[in-house]
N, C-alpha and C positions, 0 to 999 in steps of 0.2 A: 445431501444438498448438491445438485448438478446443474449444468448450464441448461436452462429452460427457455427455449424460443417463443416466449409469450409476451404480450403486451406488458411492459414493466413500468411501475410508478416510480417517479423521480421526485425528490424533495427539493424544493427551492429555498433560497436563503430566508424568504419572508414566511415560510411556512405553508405556502401553497404547493400544489402538486402538478406535475405534468407527466407525459408518458413518452416512451419509446417503443416502436412498433416491433413486431417479430422479424419483419424483413430486415430493419435496420440492424438489429442484433446479429442476425446471420451474416449480414454483410460485414459487420465490425469483426466477427469471427474469422472469415475468410481473409480480410485485409491483415489482421495480426499474424494469422498462420503465413501469409504470403511474404510479410516482413521478415519473420525469423527464419524461413526456409532461405529467403534471398541473402540474409546477412550470415548464414551459417554454410548450408549446403553449396548455395550459389558461390561461396567465397572459399570453398574447401576446408571449412571448420566444422568441427563435430559439436552439436548442441542437443543434448535429449530433452526436448520440450513437449513431446507427444508419444504416446504408445497406443497399443490396441485397446487400453483401458483408461487412458487419462490423456487429456490435451490441455495443456497449461493455458493456451490462449482462451479456451472456453472457460476455464477456471478464473481467469482475470476477469472475464465478462460476467461470469456468474456472481463473483464475490466482490469485485472492484465498485460496482455501484452501491453495494450494502454499507462499504467503508465511506463512499461518498455521502450517502444519505446519513450516515452517523454524523459526519463532520458537518453536514448542512444543518443537522438538528440543533446545533449551537449557534448558528446564524453568522458564521464567519463570512466576511466580504472580501477579504485578501489574504491569501495563505502562501507561506513560503515552504516548498517541499524540499527536504534535505534527505536524500537516499543514500544507500551503500551498496554498490554492485561490484563484483568480483568477476571479470571477464575470464578468469581461469576456472570457474565453476562451469563444468560442462554437462551437469545433470540437474534439471530443475524439478526433479521429483524425489521424494523421500521414501526410502524402503520402510515398509511397515515395522521391521525388527532393527532399523538402524538407530544409532544413538541420538540423531538429531530429530527423530519423530518421538515426540514427548508424550503424546496423547493416544488413547485408545482410537481405533478406527471407527468413525460412525457407522451405526448399523447398517445403513443402506449401501455401504461399501464393503460389505462382507464379500469374502471371495476375491477382493482386490489387494495387491501386493504394494501398492504405492499410493502416495498422498501428495498433493501439490506442495512445493516449498512455498509457504505462505510468506516469507520474506520477499521472495521474487513477486509473488502476486501483489504484495503491499506496494511495490515500486510501479505498479501499472496504474495506480490510482489517479495520478495526474493525466494519464492518457484517457482513462474512463471519464474523467471530467470533461474533457474536450470532446469526446465521442458522444456522450449523452447530453452535452450542451447544458451543463449546470451553470447557473447564473453567479459564478464566483470568479473573481480575479485570483490568479496565482502565478507563481514563479517557481521554476525548477532549477535548483543549483546544480551546475556542472562542474565537476573537478577537473583539473588540467591532466591528471594521470591517466594514460591510456588504459591501464589495467583496471580502471574503475568505471569505465564507459562501455565500450563493447556493444552487445546487442541491445541492452536496455537503453542506451542513449541514442542508438540508432532508430529504435522505436519512437523515442522522443523526437528525433529529427523529422520524422515522417508525420507525426500526429501533434506535436507540441512545440514545433521549432520557435515560434514566435513567443514562447513563454520561458524559454531557456536562458539563464544567465551564468557566466563563468564565476567560480569562486576561488578562493586562494589555494585549496588543497581539499583532499577528501576528509570530510568530517568523521570523527569518532568520538563518542560520549568519553569525556575525561581530558579532552584537549582543553588547552588554555587560551587558544586564539582561533580565529576563523573569520574571513571577510568575504562579502559577496561584492562584485563588481557593478558598477552602474548606478544609476539613480532609480529609487524605487519609492512609491508610496509605502507608508508605514503598514506593516503587517499586522494583522490582529491574531494570527496564530502561526506557529512554526510547527509542521507536521513531520516527524521523523519516520523515515520508511525504512525498516529493516536494518537500523544503524546499531552496530555493536560497540562494545566498550574497548577503549584502548588498553585497559588493564583488567582483566577478569577478576584479579584479587583485590585490587585496590579501589575499584569502581569510581564513583564520581557523585558530587553533590549537585543538588538542584540549582543552588546558587551559581555554581561554575558555568552551567549551560545557560542561565538567564543573563548573566553577566556578558556572554558573548553575543547574545542575539537581541539583547535590549535596545542597543543604538538603532537598529533597523525596523524597530516594531513600536506598536502603540503602548501606552503605559501599563495597561492591564491585559497583556498578550497572553494567550494560552500556549503551552508547549504540549503537543499530542505526540505520544510516543507509540508507534504501531510496530510491534515486534513479535516474532514467534521464538520462543526459546524457554528454557528452564528458568524458573524464578530465581531471583538473586537479591540477597539482603543489601548489597552494596551498590545498587542502582537507585538513583534519584534520592540519594540519602540526605535526610532532613527536609525533604519535599513535602509540600502540602497538596495531597492528591485531591483533585476535583472530581465531580460526578462524571463518570463514564458509562455507569450501567444504564442510565437512561438513553445515552446515544445508541448503544448497541440494541437495546430493546425496541427502540423507534425503527431501526433498521429492519429488525426481524418481523415487527409488526407489519411494516410496508410490504415486506417480501410475502408475507402470509396472505395479503389482499389479492395477489394475483398468481401465486404459485401454490396450487393445492397439494404439491408434493411435500410441503414443508414439514408436514407432521411426521414423517419418517426421518429420525436422526436429528431433529431440531435440537433437543437438550444438549447433546454432544456438541454440535456445531456451534451453538449459541455459547457454551462454555469456553470453547476455544477462542471465539472472538472477544469474549469478555476478558480473557487473560491477555490477549494482544494488545488491547487499547487501555492506554492510561493517560490522563490528563492532569497537568500541572500548571 
């Protein structure tokens, strides 16, 4: 599954569909590349976000709308996005044989040695929502710590500045407190983008997370965890998992309506996305 500059189907919150043109998508890719080049090379900082075989900006535009379509399939109207970015990470690509690459390379990528860091890709979802003009209100939480902002939040500054709100600190699963500044309409979903656990051994319970975010959310709000990593028995302990399979299946079904290249590698890519998306 690669970036495909064709007319793309977008799912709206009421179940209707609209489209984004090939020209718009190519312009989005150029804009993202320009931002990452400006905030890294232009500022004397190193960030490996593209190579001869992979361009993370194109991966964001290829995969991001699929995550957006998956979220829209649940009819969310107002989402709080909580991400986790480390500005010290200088490589946004995973080596095929490195420990963080936990899946087999999809067959259409045979001969390639790198795969996009999908936790980086996940953090582009709010930007894709703006670029592709999804009809959903959202807020992106911005931590005060500089090490958790960097290139990702500079991207938000360009494409999502009106949707960003400061929070008390960088959130990790397992923490017992966290707050968001400002007045906000109640969120019907909190979507975690690449958020790790505070303690990999101890883990966390679902109730811990729900207690933190309940004051800012509707009574029956969902918590959506989008994370690429090895399975863990201590994540979301005692949580009641909701249906996420239909979300992912919907995203792939929509993709197949306009991308005739989806037959190659689809089972592997579908399995990866299924493993990344959990709803509680």
